[in-house]
N, C-alpha and C positions, 0 to 999 in steps of 0.2 A: 684747675691745681692750683695751693697755694701753697709756695716754699718758706717757714720755718725754723732760721738757721742761731736767736740764737741760743744759749744753756740754762733756757729750763723746764721746766720738768712734764712731761711728754703728758701726762692726764692734768696740767691746764691751758697745755694747746689743743688739744682737742679737744677741749669742754668748751673755750671761747667762745663767745658766740657771735665775734668778726670771722672766723671761719667756715661758720654756718654753709649745707651746701658747694662743701670741696676739699677738694681731693687736698688733706695735707702732706706735704712732703718737707719729710725731715732728715740733714744734714749728717746731724750729731752718727758717728762710724758706730754706736752699736746702743740701741733700744731694748726694753724691756727688761734688762737686769736689774730697775729699784722698784718692779711690778707694777701694783696697783692698791695706794690704799683704802679705807669702807667708802666706795662712791654715796652714801647714804647717808655717814656725818658729817652730824652739820656742831655752825658751832657756838655759841655762849648772842649773836643776833640771831639765828636761826638760818643762817645761810649753808650751805653748804662748805667745809674743810676743808678737802683738797682739791675740791673744784670750782672753776671760774663759774661753773652755772649746777644746771639744774641735770646734767646730763650730757655724750658725746654732739658736740654742734658738726662735728668735723662727718664730711659726706663718704670719706673712707683716709688711708693713713698705707705713706706709703712710704721706706725707708729700704737703710744696703743690710745691714744682721739685727739680726730678733734673736736676744733671750729669751727659752723658758727658762729660766732659772730665775726666783730671782733672790735679794740677801738686805733687804731695807727692814727695817723694824716694823713700819708703819703696815709693811705690805699684807693684805688679806686675800691674792686672788695673780692670774699671771696677765699682763698688756688681754695676750691673747682671749683667756676666760673672758675679761671687762668687753674687748669689741664682741664676742660672740653674740653672749649678754642684750647687746644696743643692738646686735643687729649690722655691725656696718662692716665691710669689708678689710682686707688689708693687707701688701706685700712684700717682700723684701729679699734681695737680693738685688735690688734694683739699684745703679748707680744714681745715687742722689743728689750726689752734690753737680756729674755735666748735668742733671735735669732744671736744677736750682739755679746753677750756670743762664738756660734756656729763658726762665720761669725770671730772671732781675733778667736780660737785655728783651723777651718779650710782651713778658706784663703776665697776668695769667694767662696758661693759657686752660681747652679746652680740654674732659679726658674722662673715659670713666675705667673700673677696674670690672673688669668679667674673667669669671673661671669658669674653663673644657665646662660645657657640656653646660654652660648653667647664663643662658643669656642674659640682657639686663636691656630692658629698656635704655638709648640717653637720654638719657638729662641735661637744659643746658640751664645751668643757675639763672644766669643773664634771663629770663624770662619771666621770674617769679617776686616779686617781692619782701627778697631774702627782710629784710629791716623790721618786716612787717612780724613776718612766719619769730624771731625773737624776741622783738618786743614786749615789753611789762605788759598784760592786755588792765587791768590795775592798780591802782598804788590807796591802801586804805591804813595803814599804819607803815612808821618809822620807827624802829627800836636807834635808842638814844641813851649814847653813854654822859652817865653820869663819874659824881663823886662817890653815890650813892649804885651802880648797879646799872643796869638796862633796865631804860622803865619804855615805856608801849605808849605814846604819843599821838594825838594825830597827826598826819600825816605836813609833810611843808618841803616843800621842791627844796630839792640839794645838788644836782645835780643829773643836769640836762646828757641820758648818753641813752638810746632806745632801746640796744642791746648791755645794758652796763653791766661791765664786768663784780665777782665777789672782789676779787680784791682793790678794785678803786673805793665800791662800797663799803668795806674796810677801814679803809689809808681814809675813806673821806670822816665816816664817824669817828675815828681816833683821833683825827685833828681838828674834831668839829671844823671843816669846809663847810660852808657854805653857799656855793656857789656865784656868788662876790667877789670870791679870793682870787687871786693866780695862783692855779694849779701847780705846784711846781715844790716836789720837797727837798728839801735843804742840802738831802746826797745824792740829787739828781746831776746830772751829767751833762754839757753842753753849753755857752758861752755863756761867760762870764768866771768868775772866781768857786775857784772848790775850798767852801770851809770845810 
């Protein structure tokens, strides 16, 4: 199990390759009220418009409270419908803040989600090569943003991340990041002055 304590969209967290094979615990008090935007929608670079990868990577989801009613204007389905489509088990009514404290103190914890009458085999993600499972299998073209629009060009490596997120790809294309540059957006919080 892994814990996500930041206030970001649950669709991005669930599709983040770094959570592949793990049960994701969200500490936000209510999940689902934003619904799920079209998971198949693509942007101008051919990347999933609203997701960090091509589908849900988390093995399961635990939340405190779930809303089946959504109100976001881009939503096309409920979180529950999307989880069912992707065959990802989820539970609500869990004290995720306490669970998050345990995970923070002890590190990731092994677990499984099992429903009554539906036994599930215990899978230890530590015995799998999760990086290989989410890594890109081949690269043949990259999209380059120019002042004339988007063009396809032969690949020139720009970032090394075996489970690269769409957000990082979009940032590197938009800023012409080339792998030799220091990856730190101007508005990044951390050491040094905030400009």
